[in-house]
C-alpha beads as a LAMMPS data file, in Angstrom:
LAMMPS data file: protein, C-alpha beads

187 atoms
186 bonds

1 atom types
1 bond types

-500.0 500.0 xlo xhi
-500.0 500.0 ylo yhi
-500.0 500.0 zlo zhi

Masses

1 110.0

Atoms # bond

1 1 1 91.483 422.676 -464.433
2 1 1 89.785 420.362 -466.528
3 1 1 87.878 418.739 -463.700
4 1 1 86.759 421.776 -462.324
5 1 1 85.502 423.693 -465.537
6 1 1 83.218 419.861 -466.211
7 1 1 81.754 420.228 -462.836
8 1 1 81.231 423.937 -463.107
9 1 1 79.591 423.363 -466.667
10 1 1 77.553 420.096 -464.946
11 1 1 75.940 421.992 -462.349
12 1 1 75.356 425.100 -464.137
13 1 1 73.358 423.071 -466.515
14 1 1 72.121 420.626 -463.696
15 1 1 71.342 424.480 -462.396
16 1 1 69.431 425.438 -465.091
17 1 1 67.460 422.426 -465.653
18 1 1 66.113 422.739 -462.021
19 1 1 65.271 426.210 -461.207
20 1 1 64.708 427.069 -464.838
21 1 1 62.184 424.281 -465.955
22 1 1 61.303 421.746 -463.530
23 1 1 60.585 424.465 -460.690
24 1 1 58.222 426.564 -462.318
25 1 1 56.567 423.883 -464.179
26 1 1 56.093 422.490 -460.281
27 1 1 54.808 425.787 -458.868
28 1 1 52.235 426.074 -461.984
29 1 1 50.596 422.933 -461.615
30 1 1 50.724 423.160 -457.963
31 1 1 48.726 426.688 -458.611
32 1 1 46.758 425.420 -461.346
33 1 1 45.278 422.981 -458.807
34 1 1 44.998 424.939 -455.775
35 1 1 44.413 428.259 -457.068
36 1 1 43.127 427.552 -460.713
37 1 1 40.971 430.917 -461.335
38 1 1 44.059 432.933 -460.124
39 1 1 46.275 430.702 -462.460
40 1 1 44.948 431.319 -465.118
41 1 1 44.313 434.934 -464.801
42 1 1 41.271 435.699 -463.218
43 1 1 39.488 435.801 -466.324
44 1 1 35.826 437.476 -466.313
45 1 1 33.434 435.417 -469.252
46 1 1 29.775 436.335 -469.988
47 1 1 27.715 434.702 -472.535
48 1 1 30.826 432.121 -473.525
49 1 1 32.443 435.320 -474.683
50 1 1 35.804 436.409 -472.812
51 1 1 35.278 440.333 -471.467
52 1 1 38.903 441.004 -469.548
53 1 1 40.924 440.360 -466.540
54 1 1 40.006 440.961 -463.040
55 1 1 43.697 441.422 -462.395
56 1 1 44.025 443.851 -465.469
57 1 1 42.283 447.833 -465.992
58 1 1 40.673 448.460 -468.934
59 1 1 39.705 451.775 -470.625
60 1 1 36.263 452.831 -470.048
61 1 1 35.302 456.325 -471.663
62 1 1 31.440 456.359 -471.953
63 1 1 29.670 458.542 -469.262
64 1 1 27.397 455.704 -468.999
65 1 1 30.550 453.418 -467.793
66 1 1 32.211 454.462 -464.545
67 1 1 35.870 455.065 -465.280
68 1 1 38.792 453.563 -464.199
69 1 1 42.324 455.161 -463.831
70 1 1 44.001 456.860 -466.283
71 1 1 46.980 454.381 -467.572
72 1 1 50.710 455.397 -469.047
73 1 1 51.317 451.417 -470.281
74 1 1 51.819 451.961 -474.410
75 1 1 48.287 453.443 -475.574
76 1 1 46.628 452.540 -472.495
77 1 1 46.506 449.299 -470.367
78 1 1 48.932 447.498 -472.710
79 1 1 49.943 444.962 -470.234
80 1 1 53.429 444.243 -472.674
81 1 1 54.241 448.119 -471.903
82 1 1 53.310 448.307 -468.238
83 1 1 54.815 451.472 -466.990
84 1 1 54.939 454.798 -465.503
85 1 1 55.245 457.984 -467.081
86 1 1 58.043 458.842 -464.859
87 1 1 57.598 461.955 -465.307
88 1 1 58.483 464.844 -462.545
89 1 1 55.262 466.490 -460.223
90 1 1 56.779 469.977 -462.082
91 1 1 56.699 468.231 -465.907
92 1 1 54.466 470.423 -467.784
93 1 1 53.015 467.362 -469.853
94 1 1 52.046 465.743 -466.719
95 1 1 50.672 468.639 -465.300
96 1 1 48.262 469.144 -468.955
97 1 1 47.278 465.635 -468.911
98 1 1 46.447 465.852 -465.276
99 1 1 44.495 469.319 -465.715
100 1 1 42.500 467.154 -468.477
101 1 1 41.686 464.663 -466.693
102 1 1 40.360 466.870 -463.778
103 1 1 38.691 469.118 -466.581
104 1 1 36.933 465.141 -467.855
105 1 1 35.761 464.513 -464.506
106 1 1 34.803 467.515 -462.336
107 1 1 31.092 467.797 -461.299
108 1 1 32.019 471.054 -458.735
109 1 1 33.370 469.049 -456.206
110 1 1 37.022 467.478 -455.500
111 1 1 37.972 464.998 -457.970
112 1 1 39.500 462.076 -455.997
113 1 1 43.165 461.839 -457.107
114 1 1 43.210 458.011 -458.779
115 1 1 40.686 459.532 -461.341
116 1 1 43.671 461.604 -462.257
117 1 1 46.527 460.031 -461.343
118 1 1 48.017 456.583 -463.124
119 1 1 49.869 454.192 -461.288
120 1 1 53.165 452.883 -461.734
121 1 1 52.485 450.179 -463.489
122 1 1 49.593 451.522 -465.417
123 1 1 47.008 448.617 -465.301
124 1 1 45.497 448.821 -461.872
125 1 1 41.881 447.414 -462.209
126 1 1 40.518 449.091 -459.471
127 1 1 39.898 452.841 -458.399
128 1 1 39.793 453.753 -454.131
129 1 1 35.330 453.668 -453.035
130 1 1 35.244 457.397 -453.316
131 1 1 36.434 457.501 -456.863
132 1 1 33.643 454.718 -457.917
133 1 1 31.054 457.298 -456.002
134 1 1 32.040 460.414 -457.213
135 1 1 31.257 459.077 -460.660
136 1 1 27.711 457.870 -459.694
137 1 1 25.492 461.200 -460.426
138 1 1 27.430 461.101 -464.273
139 1 1 26.297 457.213 -464.681
140 1 1 22.743 457.281 -462.981
141 1 1 22.053 460.193 -464.906
142 1 1 23.523 458.955 -468.639
143 1 1 21.731 455.784 -467.588
144 1 1 18.488 457.148 -466.106
145 1 1 18.701 455.179 -463.173
146 1 1 18.245 456.597 -459.606
147 1 1 21.062 457.619 -458.149
148 1 1 20.419 455.908 -454.660
149 1 1 20.662 452.397 -456.693
150 1 1 23.685 453.136 -458.289
151 1 1 25.293 454.205 -454.827
152 1 1 24.147 450.657 -454.099
153 1 1 25.317 448.985 -456.663
154 1 1 29.606 450.145 -455.364
155 1 1 28.650 449.299 -452.747
156 1 1 28.246 446.102 -453.383
157 1 1 31.262 445.838 -455.317
158 1 1 33.591 446.906 -452.305
159 1 1 36.209 445.125 -451.436
160 1 1 37.539 445.443 -447.947
161 1 1 41.338 445.050 -447.085
162 1 1 42.842 441.823 -447.624
163 1 1 43.271 439.798 -444.062
164 1 1 41.333 442.842 -442.861
165 1 1 44.760 444.449 -442.430
166 1 1 46.749 444.764 -446.082
167 1 1 45.978 447.182 -448.963
168 1 1 43.100 449.214 -448.675
169 1 1 39.340 449.395 -449.903
170 1 1 39.039 448.765 -453.740
171 1 1 36.317 448.871 -456.119
172 1 1 37.196 446.543 -459.343
173 1 1 36.133 448.996 -462.268
174 1 1 35.214 445.694 -464.875
175 1 1 33.276 443.621 -462.467
176 1 1 31.307 446.949 -461.471
177 1 1 30.892 448.125 -465.148
178 1 1 29.326 444.311 -465.864
179 1 1 27.217 444.502 -462.883
180 1 1 25.820 447.543 -464.079
181 1 1 25.069 446.459 -467.422
182 1 1 23.375 443.457 -465.734
183 1 1 20.844 445.528 -464.177
184 1 1 20.171 447.873 -466.796
185 1 1 19.367 444.045 -469.389
186 1 1 17.158 442.941 -466.107
187 1 1 14.866 446.379 -466.787

Bonds

1 1 1 2
2 1 2 3
3 1 3 4
4 1 4 5
5 1 5 6
6 1 6 7
7 1 7 8
8 1 8 9
9 1 9 10
10 1 10 11
11 1 11 12
12 1 12 13
13 1 13 14
14 1 14 15
15 1 15 16
16 1 16 17
17 1 17 18
18 1 18 19
19 1 19 20
20 1 20 21
21 1 21 22
22 1 22 23
23 1 23 24
24 1 24 25
25 1 25 26
26 1 26 27
27 1 27 28
28 1 28 29
29 1 29 30
30 1 30 31
31 1 31 32
32 1 32 33
33 1 33 34
34 1 34 35
35 1 35 36
36 1 36 37
37 1 37 38
38 1 38 39
39 1 39 40
40 1 40 41
41 1 41 42
42 1 42 43
43 1 43 44
44 1 44 45
45 1 45 46
46 1 46 47
47 1 47 48
48 1 48 49
49 1 49 50
50 1 50 51
51 1 51 52
52 1 52 53
53 1 53 54
54 1 54 55
55 1 55 56
56 1 56 57
57 1 57 58
58 1 58 59
59 1 59 60
60 1 60 61
61 1 61 62
62 1 62 63
63 1 63 64
64 1 64 65
65 1 65 66
66 1 66 67
67 1 67 68
68 1 68 69
69 1 69 70
70 1 70 71
71 1 71 72
72 1 72 73
73 1 73 74
74 1 74 75
75 1 75 76
76 1 76 77
77 1 77 78
78 1 78 79
79 1 79 80
80 1 80 81
81 1 81 82
82 1 82 83
83 1 83 84
84 1 84 85
85 1 85 86
86 1 86 87
87 1 87 88
88 1 88 89
89 1 89 90
90 1 90 91
91 1 91 92
92 1 92 93
93 1 93 94
94 1 94 95
95 1 95 96
96 1 96 97
97 1 97 98
98 1 98 99
99 1 99 100
100 1 100 101
101 1 101 102
102 1 102 103
103 1 103 104
104 1 104 105
105 1 105 106
106 1 106 107
107 1 107 108
108 1 108 109
109 1 109 110
110 1 110 111
111 1 111 112
112 1 112 113
113 1 113 114
114 1 114 115
115 1 115 116
116 1 116 117
117 1 117 118
118 1 118 119
119 1 119 120
120 1 120 121
121 1 121 122
122 1 122 123
123 1 123 124
124 1 124 125
125 1 125 126
126 1 126 127
127 1 127 128
128 1 128 129
129 1 129 130
130 1 130 131
131 1 131 132
132 1 132 133
133 1 133 134
134 1 134 135
135 1 135 136
136 1 136 137
137 1 137 138
138 1 138 139
139 1 139 140
140 1 140 141
141 1 141 142
142 1 142 143
143 1 143 144
144 1 144 145
145 1 145 146
146 1 146 147
147 1 147 148
148 1 148 149
149 1 149 150
150 1 150 151
151 1 151 152
152 1 152 153
153 1 153 154
154 1 154 155
155 1 155 156
156 1 156 157
157 1 157 158
158 1 158 159
159 1 159 160
160 1 160 161
161 1 161 162
162 1 162 163
163 1 163 164
164 1 164 165
165 1 165 166
166 1 166 167
167 1 167 168
168 1 168 169
169 1 169 170
170 1 170 171
171 1 171 172
172 1 172 173
173 1 173 174
174 1 174 175
175 1 175 176
176 1 176 177
177 1 177 178
178 1 178 179
179 1 179 180
180 1 180 181
181 1 181 182
182 1 182 183
183 1 183 184
184 1 184 185
185 1 185 186
186 1 186 187
C-alpha cells in the first residue's frame, strides 16, 4: 500500500511539472520564435506608443470613427470580465439596450445586426463589411471627407475568410480607425 501511495505522488509531481511547467514553456518558446507577433498579442503601436491589440475590441464612440460591436464584458471591452449578457431574447433589458444601439446608429436604412448586438466574448475586434460600409456616410460627413474615399478605405481593410473557407469576411475596427486617422493627418 505504501509503495502505491509513493508511486502515485511521484506520478502526480512529475505530471504536474511536465504538463504545468515544461510543456507551457516549450510551447511559448516555439510560438515566440515562429509567430512572434501573434505570441505577443498582436499589439499595435503608433509613434512608439501602444494603441491597442488587433485581437481585442475597443470602444469607439465619436461620430468621426467607425464603431465596434457593443460589449458586455465588464464595463466594456474588459478582457478580465469577458462574457455574454446571458439575457434571453425576450429580456426587457436586452430589448432596451438593442433599441438604444439601433437609435444611436440609425441612418434610415436597416442597421446591420453586429452593430447592435454583442458577441459572446464581448471583445470582438472585427465587424462585418456591411457594418463598416453602413457607417461610411456618418464618418465621411463628420470628417468632411468624400464618402467614396472613406468607402475605399473600408474596402482596403476587408479581411477575407482564412484559407478561403474559415470564418466570414471582416473589418478590424482599430486598424480601420488608425488608417482613417493617418489619412486625415496626410491632408
